[in-house]
N, C-alpha and C positions, 0 to 999 in steps of 0.2 A: 620624323625627327631622328637624326642620327645621334650617336653616343655623345659627341662633342657638344651638340646643341642642348643636350639634356642636363649637362652640368651647370649649376648656377653659382653665381658669386653670392655667398651668404652674407657678406658685408653689406650688400645692397638689398637684401630681403627685409621687408618691413616686419618688425615684431609687433604683433597686435596686443596692446596692453592698455588701451584707453578705458577699458571697463574695470581695470584693477584699481583698488583703493586701499588705503590703510584704514583698518577698523578702529576708529577713535571715539565714536559715539553710538550708543545702542539704545533702542527703545524696547522695553520688556512689556508685553501686553499679556497680562495674566490676572485672572480674577482672585486667585488665592493669595492673599496678602502675605501669608507666611512663606510660601514658595517664591513669590515675587521678591521679598526681602532677601531670602537666602541666595537666589540667583544674582541679584544686584550686588550683595556684599562679597560674594566669591569672585565675581568678575572684576570688581573694583580692587579688591585686595590682591588678586593674583596677576591681573593684567593691567592695572592702573588705567582702566577705561571708564569714561563717564557714562552712567546709565540713567535714563529716565524710566518711569513706570506708569502704566495705565491699567486700570482694572476693568474697563469697559471699552466697547467699540467707539462710543461717543468720546470718551476721554482720549483715546488713541488718535482719532481723527483731528481733535483740537490740537494735540501736541504736534501732529504731522503737518498741520497748517502753519504752525509757528516756527518749527525747528527742522533742521536737516539731520538725518541719521544714516549711518553707514550700514547698519544691520538692524533688522527687526526680529525679535524672538516672540513668536505669536502662539498663544493658546488657540487651538482650533474651535473650541466651544467657549463663548463668552455669554454672560447673562443677557445682554441685549444684542448678541451677535446674530448674523444671518449667514446662510451658506455663501453669499456673494462677497462677503468681506475679504476673504483671502484672494478672490479674483480681482477685487478692487485694488488691493495692494500690489498684485502682480502687474496690473495695467499701469500702475504708477511707477513701475520698474524698480521697486525696492528689492534689496537683498533680504530674503526671508528664510528664517529657520522655524519650522513648525513643531509645536509640541501637541501631543494628543494622548488622552487616556484610553481612547478606543482602540481595540485590536481588530476591528472589522476589516476583513480582507478586501472587500470591494472598495472601502474607503482608502485603504493603503494603496491599492492599485491606482486610484485617482491621484493621490498625493505624489507618488513617484513619477507620474507623467507630467507634473507641473514644473515650470522653470524656477525651482526654489533651491536654496543651498542644500537643505537636507530636512529630514523630519526625525523625531525621536518619540518613543513611547514614554509616557510618564510612569516611572516606577518609584524608587525611593529618592529622596532629595539628594543624597550624596552622588548617586549614579547620574542624575540629571545635571547637577552642577559640574561634575567632573567632565562629562561629555561636552557640555557647552564651553567650558574653559578651554579644553583641548581643541575643539573645533574652531573657536575664534582664533586661538594661537596659530593653528594650521592655516587659516585663511590669510593671516598677516604674513606668515612665512611664504605662502604660495606666490605672492605678488613679486617676489624676488627670484622665482624659478623661471624655467622656460621649457615649453613642451613643443615637440615637432609632431604634426599630424601628417601622415603620409598615406595618400589614397588617390587613385586616379578618378574617383567619383566625387564630384563637387557636392552632391547631395549627402553622401556619407560623411564628408569632411564637415559639412554644415551641422550635422547632428552632433558630432563630437565637439565642435566649437561651442555649441549651445551649452554643453555640459561643462566645458572648461571655464566658460564665462561665469557660471554660478559659483565656481570654486576659486575665483580671483586669480586664475592662472594665465599668464602671458603665453602666446603661442605663435608658431610659424606654420604656414600651410605649404606643403609641396605635393607634387602630383605623381612622383615615381621614386623608386629606390635609388636611382642615380643622384637625384636632387637631394634626397634625405641623407645619403652617405656624404655628399659634398658638404652639407651643412654641419654634420657631426664633426668634421675635420676643420672647417674654416669659419664657423660662426664666431663672431667677436665675443659672444656671451656663452658661458658654459650651458650645455644642454642637460636638463634634469630628467627628461623622460621622452622616449620615442614611442608613439602609437602608430602602428603600421598595418595596412592591409597586406594580404598574402599575394593575391592575384593582381599583378600590375605589369604594365609594359616595361620594356628596357631592362629592368632589374626587379625580379619579384621579391617578396618578403623574406623568403628563406635565404636567397642570395645576399640580400641586404644585411640580414642578421649575421650571417657568416662573416661578411667583410668587417662589420662593426666589432664583432667579438675578437678579431685579430688585433684590435687596438684597445678596446675598453672591456673591462670585466662587467659582470652582472650588476654589481653595486655602483660602479663608476658611471654607467649609462644604462639604466633599466629600460627594457623594451616590453611593451604590451602588444601582442599580435592579435588581430581579429580577422575572422573570415567566415563565409557561409559554409565552408567545408568543415564539418564537425566530426569527421572520421577520427577514431581513437589513434590510428597510426599517424595521421597528419598532426594532431596535437602533440603526440609524443615526439615526432620529428622536430617540431618547432621548439619544444622545451630542450631537447637534446642539442639542437643547433645553438641555442643561447637566448631564447625568449624567456623573460621572467614569468610571464603569465599569458593566458589565452582567453579570448572572449569570442563567443559565437555571434554571428549575424543572423537575424536582425538584433541589434544590441539592446540590452535591457538597461535602462537608465540607472537604476539603483545598483545593479551589479557592476556596471562600468565605474561609477563614482566610488564604490567601495574598493574596487581593485586599484584604481588610480591612487586613492588615498593611502592604502596600505603600502603600495609600491614606493610612493614618494616618502612615506615615513621611514622605511628601511633605508632608502638612498640618503636621506638627510641625516639619519643616525650614523651611517657609515662616514659621511663627510665630516660630521661633528667629531667623531672619534679620531679621524685622520688629523683634523685640526688640533685636537687635544694632544695627540701623540707628538705632533710637530712642536707644539708649545712646550711640552715636557722635555723634548730633546733640546730645545733652545735653553730652557732653564738649566738643564744638566751640563751644558757646554758653554754657558755665557756667564760672565761676572756681572752681578746685579748692579753694581755701582757704575762701572765704566762702560758696560755693554761690549767689552772686548771678550775674546775667547778666554776660557779659564784653563786650569791645569788639566782637567779631564779631557778637554778637546785636544790639547797638545799630545797626550799619550794615545788618543784615538787615531790621530793623523800621522804620527811619526813613522809607523811601519810603512805606510804608503810612500812617504817622502824618501825613506831609506831605499826602498825597492826601486823607485824611479831614479835615484841618484846612481845606483849600481848599474841600472839598465842603460842610462845615458852617459855614464862616465863623467858626470858633473856633480860636484859635491854640494851638500847643503851646509848652511852656516847658522850659527846662533849668536844673537846679541843679547847679553844680560844687561839690564839697565836698572839703576837705583836712583831715586830722588835724593839729592844731597841735603843733609840736615833736616830731614823730614820730621824727626821727633821734635825738634825745636819749633818747627812751623805749627805743629799740633799744640805744643805747650804754650807758645806765645799768642797764637791767634784762635785756638780752639779747633775741635775736631770737624766742625762743620766747614770751616775754611780749608782744613786739610782734605776733606772730601772734594771740595771744589778744585783744589790743586791736582788731586789724583785724576779727576775727570778731564781737566784741561790738558794735562800731560798725555793722557791716553788718546785724546783727540789729535794732538800734535803728532804723536807717533803714527797713528792711523793715517792721517793726511800725508805724512812724509813717505809712506810705504807704497809699494806697488800692489796691484790686485793679488798677485801670487804670494806675497808675503803674508804670514799669519802672525798677528799681534796678539799676545796673551798677557793678562795680568797674572803674574806668578804667585803673588801673595804680598800683603802689606803694601809697601811702596816700590816693589820690584816688578819689572816687566821683562818678558822674553819675546823676541821676534825670531820666528823660524823662517829662514830665507832659503828657498830651493835654488838650484842652478846658479852657484856663485863662486867667487874666489875670495881669498883672504883680503886682497887689496880692494875689491868691490865692496866687501862687507865692511871694511874699515871706513871707506868713504861714505857709505850709507849711514853708519853709526855717527860719524862726524856731522853729517847733514841733520840728523835728528837732534843731536846735542846742541847745535847752533840754533835750530828752530825753537827749541825749548828755552834757551838762554835769552833770546831776544823778545820772548813773549811776556807781557805783563800779566801777572796773576792777580785778579781783582775779586773781592768778595761781593756778594749780592747787594749789600748796602753801600758798596764803594768806599767803605771806611779803610779797608786794607788793600793795598796795591803794591806788590813786590815782584822782583825778578827772582827766579829760582834756577838751579842748574841740575844736571844729571851727570852721573858717571857711568861709563860703559865698558864691559869686557866682551871681547869678540873671539870666537873660536869657530873653526871649520872642521867638518868631518874629513877624514882621509882614509886611505886604504886600511889603516890599522884600527881605527875606531868607528868606522861608518856604521857597524852593526851595534855599537854600544853607545846609545845616545847619552847615557849618564856620564860617560867619560867626556863627551863634548860639552855637556852642561857644566860639569865640574871645572873643566879648563876655562870656559867663559867666566865662571864664578871666581876662579882664582885671579883672572885678569881684572875683573871688576874690583875685587878687593885691593889689587895693586893700584888701580886708578884712584881708589879712595885714599889709600895710604900715601899716594904721591901728590895729594893736594886737591883731589876731586875735579869735577867739571872737565873731564878728559876721557879719551878713548884709548884703551890699551889692547893691542892685538898681537903682541909678541911676548 
């Protein structure tokens, strides 16, 4: 296979997610009624998930015959239980989370080899319920993520796939580093985690990690590397190259699940923080009523506009607009209708503007449009177009009791060689012309 043949179109790669499901219904199989109730109450209160309970194997089987459950929380030792019960549930292909009070190491080794979601030791009630709530929440988050498994060994990929299925994780399988790298760039869905072998044809794991780190940071695309080579120098090289973590082959089921879980938690936390920062920035620069930019945004962007104007020898302009007789609108029809008018005018201004024009609510009933690359004649024509669009629009209240036409007045100013660096002078000039438009009878544009 040559290099060209190894690159795949990730739009055509099938994401395997038929095993994924939203956890909406849970059966708690626990003989302690106190713990049973505590688990049920916490899951219902914090996750709003319906839970049934059973105290014995017999009760559990009766409920499983009648109902469908997305997850079983199972005590390993029940009053009427037998060692085969857990295997019976596995054969039925249930998603199972096991609880046990035993710390027997031999039993633990058997548990971690089973295709279950996880197991936990019974300690105190708070620790148990906190773990269960967090784990169920993680399972529901996982179904919206995507993992790439990169290994030239079909058997090795199959082992990892079995683990991912228990964790409700969608996945893509690829056979070499070239294919994995192609998918990280071209996949229609954001990749949440890459799990890759080191020794592969065409592009090995270290080369793959190196290329990926030229595009994505450790938190943007986490990478778990695994290999039978367990030299300290190899592990150090992988971490220095950009792997988030390393797993030795043959893989240990419990270790792999723990490392996947921790890596995804950190990645999701980073993305959550990025979303929060983006939302905070939107709040800081957007008017809550009209969804236009606000005054803060204007002063954030103006230096860039000034620099571009000087570089291109094309001036920026400002249109100051004010709704005519707005106080009377509020007094006669109420502030709710006044808000409707503000939102309608904002929408008209926005729809009348180009993508490059920046429309701001300046305060009260005033708006400013910052227009790059323009002349005073173009700016005046633009303001006239907005004025006419507002004038012909009927402003109607939610209950259609009020339906009126309104008008706006506009003052237009353009930056020139003397005031291009002083935006306040340009604003003041536009404001003076707006005042002149008001004094001259309103519903007009003044640009001289």
